[in-house]
C-alpha positions as CSV (number, residue, x, y, z in Angstrom):
1,M,15.3,-80.1,-142.6
2,I,12.4,-81.9,-140.9
3,E,9.4,-82.6,-143.0
4,A,6.4,-84.9,-142.5
5,V,6.5,-88.4,-144.1
6,P,3.5,-88.6,-146.4
7,D,0.9,-91.3,-146.5
8,M,1.2,-92.4,-142.8
9,P,-1.5,-94.7,-141.4
10,Q,-4.2,-93.5,-139.2
11,G,-2.8,-92.7,-135.8
12,T,0.6,-92.4,-136.7
13,I,2.9,-89.5,-137.4
14,G,6.2,-89.7,-139.4
15,F,9.2,-87.2,-139.7
16,K,12.2,-87.2,-142.3
17,A,15.4,-85.9,-140.8
18,S,18.0,-84.7,-143.2
19,G,20.6,-82.2,-143.8
20,E,20.8,-79.4,-141.4
21,I,18.0,-79.1,-138.8
22,T,17.6,-75.8,-137.1
23,A,15.8,-75.4,-133.5
24,E,13.1,-73.6,-135.4
25,E,12.2,-76.6,-137.7
26,L,12.6,-78.9,-134.9
27,E,10.0,-77.0,-132.8
28,K,7.5,-76.5,-135.8
29,E,7.5,-79.8,-137.7
30,A,8.4,-82.1,-134.9
31,L,7.8,-81.0,-131.3
32,A,4.5,-79.1,-132.0
33,P,2.9,-82.1,-133.6
34,L,3.9,-84.4,-130.9
35,R,2.6,-82.0,-128.0
36,A,-0.7,-81.9,-130.0
37,K,-1.1,-85.8,-130.0
38,V,-0.1,-85.6,-126.3
39,E,-2.7,-83.1,-125.4
40,A,-5.2,-85.1,-127.4
41,R,-4.3,-88.2,-125.4
42,E,-3.4,-90.1,-128.3
43,P,-0.6,-92.7,-128.0
44,L,2.6,-91.8,-129.9
45,R,3.3,-94.0,-132.9
46,V,6.1,-92.0,-134.4
47,L,8.3,-92.9,-137.5
48,T,11.6,-91.1,-137.8
49,L,13.2,-91.4,-141.2
50,V,16.9,-90.6,-140.7
51,D,19.3,-89.5,-143.5
52,H,22.5,-87.7,-143.3
53,L,22.3,-84.8,-140.5
54,H,24.1,-81.6,-139.9
55,E,22.4,-80.1,-136.6
56,D,23.3,-76.7,-135.4
57,P,24.1,-76.4,-131.5
58,R,20.7,-74.7,-130.8
59,A,19.0,-77.8,-132.5
60,I,20.9,-80.1,-130.6
61,W,20.0,-78.4,-127.3
62,E,16.3,-78.2,-128.2
63,S,16.6,-81.9,-129.2
64,L,17.9,-82.6,-125.6
65,K,14.9,-80.5,-124.0
66,A,12.6,-82.4,-125.9
67,D,14.1,-85.8,-124.9
68,A,13.5,-84.6,-121.4
69,E,10.0,-83.4,-122.1
70,F,8.9,-86.4,-124.1
71,G,11.2,-89.0,-122.9
72,L,10.6,-88.5,-119.2
73,L,7.8,-86.5,-118.4
74,K,5.5,-87.7,-121.2
75,R,6.8,-91.3,-120.9
76,G,3.6,-92.9,-120.7
77,S,2.3,-91.5,-124.1
78,W,4.7,-93.5,-126.2
79,Y,3.6,-96.8,-127.9
80,R,5.9,-97.4,-130.8
81,I,8.9,-95.7,-132.3
82,A,10.2,-96.8,-135.7
83,V,13.6,-95.6,-136.7
84,V,14.1,-95.8,-140.4
85,S,17.6,-95.5,-141.9
86,D,20.2,-97.0,-143.9
87,L,22.8,-95.2,-141.8
88,G,24.9,-97.7,-139.8
89,W,25.2,-95.7,-136.6
90,A,21.5,-95.0,-136.5
91,Q,20.8,-98.8,-136.7
92,R,23.4,-99.4,-134.2
93,L,22.3,-96.7,-131.8
94,S,18.7,-97.9,-132.1
95,K,19.6,-101.4,-131.4
96,M,21.9,-100.6,-128.3
97,F,19.6,-98.3,-126.7
98,G,16.3,-99.2,-127.6
99,W,15.7,-100.8,-124.3
100,A,15.5,-97.4,-122.9
101,A,13.1,-96.0,-125.2
102,P,9.9,-94.9,-123.7
103,G,7.6,-97.5,-125.7
104,E,8.7,-100.3,-128.0
105,L,11.4,-99.3,-130.6
106,R,12.3,-100.9,-133.8
107,A,15.0,-100.1,-136.4
108,F,14.1,-100.6,-140.2
109,E,16.1,-100.2,-143.3
110,E,14.7,-97.5,-145.8
111,S,13.8,-100.3,-148.2
112,E,11.3,-101.5,-145.2
113,L,9.6,-98.0,-145.0
114,E,6.1,-99.6,-145.5
115,A,6.7,-102.4,-143.4
116,A,7.6,-99.9,-140.5
117,K,4.5,-97.8,-141.2
118,A,2.4,-101.1,-140.9
119,W,4.2,-102.1,-137.7
120,L,3.4,-98.8,-136.1
121,A,-0.1,-98.8,-136.9
122,S,-0.6,-102.4,-135.7
123,E,-1.9,-103.4,-132.3
124,G,0.0,-106.8,-131.7
């Protein structure tokens, strides 16, 4: 399931990913809002709260296409990405591949959710 993270600061957007994610959910709940921000020429300041996931194969394919669309074609739109998770693999991947992210990426633990939101909204 993908759902919006409540109480996000102005100019930021947040998603919580948990359980099973379908291609339809990915498109409606995550990709459509991201496209709207890009079309409005707003910098992408995105928080992703990651819980235990079970993706269906179509969602993985849609995710890969989205990576190409937003990571390569819209690379200049990204400003900051906060990955929030207590899952060890999510923390490790964020730290290992953060250098390749389109924009500044930081990993936070779930107890640091408010700090992640503040960092996304900050200018420095």
